[in-house]
LOVEX-52277 format. One line per field, with one value per atom (N, C-alpha, C, CB): residue number from 1; atom name; residue in three letters; x, y, z. Coordinates in steps of 0.02 Angstrom, whole numbers, plus 32768, in hexadecimal, padded with zeros to 4 digits. Glycine has a CB too. Layout:
N
pos = c(NUM,...) .
site = c(CA,...) .
code = c(ala,...) .
c1 = c(X,...) .
c2 = c(Y,...) .
c3 = c(Z,...) .
! end
This chain:
54
pos = c(1,1,1,1,2,2,2,2,3,3,3,3,4,4,4,4,5,5,5,5,6,6,6,6,7,7,7,7,8,8,8,8,9,9,9,9,10,10,10,10,11,11,11,11,12,12,12,12,13,13,13,13,14,14,14,14,15,15,15,15,16,16,16,16,17,17,17,17,18,18,18,18,19,19,19,19,20,20,20,20,21,21,21,21,22,22,22,22,23,23,23,23,24,24,24,24,25,25,25,25,26,26,26,26,27,27,27,27,28,28,28,28,29,29,29,29,30,30,30,30,31,31,31,31,32,32,32,32,33,33,33,33,34,34,34,34,35,35,35,35,36,36,36,36,37,37,37,37,38,38,38,38,39,39,39,39,40,40,40,40,41,41,41,41,42,42,42,42,43,43,43,43,44,44,44,44,45,45,45,45,46,46,46,46,47,47,47,47,48,48,48,48,49,49,49,49,50,50,50,50,51,51,51,51,52,52,52,52,53,53,53,53,54,54,54,54) .
site = c(N,CA,C,CB,N,CA,C,CB,N,CA,C,CB,N,CA,C,CB,N,CA,C,CB,N,CA,C,CB,N,CA,C,CB,N,CA,C,CB,N,CA,C,CB,N,CA,C,CB,N,CA,C,CB,N,CA,C,CB,N,CA,C,CB,N,CA,C,CB,N,CA,C,CB,N,CA,C,CB,N,CA,C,CB,N,CA,C,CB,N,CA,C,CB,N,CA,C,CB,N,CA,C,CB,N,CA,C,CB,N,CA,C,CB,N,CA,C,CB,N,CA,C,CB,N,CA,C,CB,N,CA,C,CB,N,CA,C,CB,N,CA,C,CB,N,CA,C,CB,N,CA,C,CB,N,CA,C,CB,N,CA,C,CB,N,CA,C,CB,N,CA,C,CB,N,CA,C,CB,N,CA,C,CB,N,CA,C,CB,N,CA,C,CB,N,CA,C,CB,N,CA,C,CB,N,CA,C,CB,N,CA,C,CB,N,CA,C,CB,N,CA,C,CB,N,CA,C,CB,N,CA,C,CB,N,CA,C,CB,N,CA,C,CB,N,CA,C,CB,N,CA,C,CB,N,CA,C,CB,N,CA,C,CB,N,CA,C,CB) .
code = c(unk,unk,unk,unk,unk,unk,unk,unk,unk,unk,unk,unk,unk,unk,unk,unk,unk,unk,unk,unk,unk,unk,unk,unk,unk,unk,unk,unk,unk,unk,unk,unk,unk,unk,unk,unk,unk,unk,unk,unk,unk,unk,unk,unk,unk,unk,unk,unk,unk,unk,unk,unk,unk,unk,unk,unk,unk,unk,unk,unk,unk,unk,unk,unk,unk,unk,unk,unk,unk,unk,unk,unk,unk,unk,unk,unk,unk,unk,unk,unk,unk,unk,unk,unk,unk,unk,unk,unk,unk,unk,unk,unk,unk,unk,unk,unk,unk,unk,unk,unk,unk,unk,unk,unk,unk,unk,unk,unk,unk,unk,unk,unk,unk,unk,unk,unk,unk,unk,unk,unk,unk,unk,unk,unk,unk,unk,unk,unk,unk,unk,unk,unk,unk,unk,unk,unk,unk,unk,unk,unk,unk,unk,unk,unk,unk,unk,unk,unk,unk,unk,unk,unk,unk,unk,unk,unk,unk,unk,unk,unk,unk,unk,unk,unk,unk,unk,unk,unk,unk,unk,unk,unk,unk,unk,unk,unk,unk,unk,unk,unk,unk,unk,unk,unk,unk,unk,unk,unk,unk,unk,unk,unk,unk,unk,unk,unk,unk,unk,unk,unk,unk,unk,unk,unk,unk,unk,unk,unk,unk,unk,unk,unk,unk,unk,unk,unk) .
c1 = c(802A,8000,802D,7FD0,801A,803D,800F,8054,802A,8003,802B,7FEF,800C,8029,8007,8024,802F,8014,8038,801C,8011,802E,804B,7FF8,808A,80AC,80CD,80E0,80B0,80C7,80CB,810C,8105,810C,8128,8138,811F,813A,8107,817E,8118,80EE,8114,80D8,80F1,810E,80F1,80FF,811D,8109,8114,8131,80E0,80E5,80D6,80B4,8104,80FA,80F1,8137,80BA,80AD,80A8,806B,80D3,80D6,80C2,811E,808B,8074,8061,8039,8059,8049,801A,8089,7FE7,7FB7,7FD3,7F7B,800B,802A,8065,8040,805F,8096,80D8,8080,80D5,8113,8133,8104,8115,812F,8174,80FF,819E,81E2,81E5,8213,81AB,81A9,81BC,8164,819E,81AB,81F5,8181,8216,825E,8286,8278,8271,8296,8292,827B,8259,8252,825D,820E,825C,8262,82A3,825D,82D9,8319,831B,834F,82EF,82EE,82CA,82CD,829C,8276,82A1,8245,82D2,82FB,831C,8330,8335,8356,8324,8377,82E9,82B6,829F,827A,8292,8278,82AD,825F,82EC,8322,8327,8366,8321,8322,82E6,8325,82AB,826F,8276,8231,828E,8299,82C9,82B3,8300,8331,8314,8370,82F1,82D3,82A1,82B0,8277,8246,8266,8215,829C,82BC,82ED,82E0,830F,8345,833C,8385,8311,8309,833A,8312,8366,8396,8390,83DE,83A0,83A2,83E8,838D,83EF,8430,8451,842B,8428,8442,842B,842C,8457,8442,840C,847E,83E1,83AB,83C7,837C) .
c2 = c(7FC6,8000,803E,7FFF,8070,80AF,80E5,80C0,8110,8146,8187,8137,81BB,81FD,822A,821B,824F,827B,82BE,825A,82F3,8336,8344,836C,8359,836B,83AE,8334,83E2,8427,8436,8432,8446,8458,841F,8495,83E1,83A7,836E,8391,8337,82FB,82C2,82E7,8299,825F,8221,825E,81F4,81B6,817D,81A9,8157,811D,80DF,8121,80AF,8070,8039,8061,8015,7FDD,7F9F,7FE8,7F70,7F32,7EFA,7F26,7ED8,7EA3,7E65,7EBB,7E2F,7DEE,7DCA,7DC4,7DA9,7D85,7D45,7D73,7D2D,7CF0,7D02,7CC1,7CFC,7D0F,7CEB,7D03,7CAD,7C86,7C95,7C3C,7CC1,7CD1,7CF0,7CFF,7CDD,7CF9,7D33,7CC3,7D45,7D7B,7DBE,7D7F,7DD0,7E13,7E1D,7E1C,7DEF,7DF9,7DFB,7DC2,7DD6,7DD4,7E16,7D9C,7E38,7E76,7EB5,7E79,7EAE,7EE8,7F0E,7ED3,7EEC,7F0D,7F38,7EDB,7F2C,7F53,7F96,7F2C,7F9C,7FDA,8017,7FD2,8016,8052,806A,8045,803C,804F,806D,8011,804E,8068,80AD,8038,80B5,80F5,812C,80ED,811B,814C,8165,812E,8137,814A,8175,810D,8162,8189,81D0,8167,81D6,8218,8242,8210,8224,8249,825D,821E,8230,823F,8278,8201,8278,82AD,82F0,829A,82EF,832D,834A,8322,831E,8335,8323,831A,82F2,82DA,82A2,8312,8290,8259,8225,8275,81E7,81B2,81AF,816E,8196,8192,814D,81A4,811B,80D7,80BB,80AA,8098,807A,8045,805C,803A,8007,7FC2,8008) .
c3 = c(8000,8000,8000,803C,7FDB,7FD8,7FF4,7F8F,801D,8039,8034,8083,8018,8015,8048,7FCD,806D,80A1,809E,80E7,809D,809E,80E4,808B,80E5,8124,8118,813A,8135,812B,80E1,814D,80C7,8080,8055,8079,806C,8047,804A,8065,802C,802D,804D,7FE5,8074,8094,8071,80E1,805B,803B,806D,7FF9,807A,80A5,807B,80E3,807D,8059,808D,8029,8088,80B4,808A,80DE,8098,8071,80A1,8050,8093,80C0,8098,80EB,80BC,809D,80CC,808E,80B1,80DA,80F9,80B0,80DE,80F9,8125,80BF,8167,8194,8187,81DA,816F,8164,8120,8169,80F9,80B7,80BA,8092,808D,8088,8057,8074,803A,8008,8025,7FE9,805E,807B,808B,80BA,80AF,80BB,807A,80E7,8048,8009,7FE3,7FDD,7FE5,7FBF,7FEA,7FA0,802C,8058,804D,80A0,803F,8034,7FF6,8031,7FC7,7F8A,7F90,7F54,7FC0,7FC7,7FD4,7FFE,8000,800A,7FCA,803F,7FA2,7F62,7F31,7F42,7F2C,7EFE,7F14,7EFC,7F55,7F6D,7F6A,7FB5,7F75,7F6F,7F27,7F86,7EF8,7EB1,7E9F,7E85,7EB8,7EAA,7EC6,7EC9,7F03,7F22,7EF9,7F6A,7EE5,7EBD,7E7A,7EB3,7E5A,7E19,7E1E,7DFD,7E52,7E5A,7E6B,7E91,7E91,7EA6,7E74,7EE7,7E4E,7E22,7DD8,7E3A,7DCB,7D87,7D75,7D57,7DA4,7D9A,7DD1,7D97,7DBF,7DF2,7E0E,7DD5,7E4C,7E6B,7E64,7EB4,7E5A,7E53,7E10,7E8E,7DED,7DAE,7DBA,7D89,7D89,7D91,7D9A,7D56) .
! end
């Protein structure tokens, strides 16, 4: 789930990644990728360039 929230003069993006199966290994497997994806998105939105290659 993605949620955008206005905070003063900026926007806050919250990403919630969940799975109905508690024993699933999917969340730990993909969780490490979110910081990289979000850092690139932030950089792209602020500067027009990504910081890490795809």
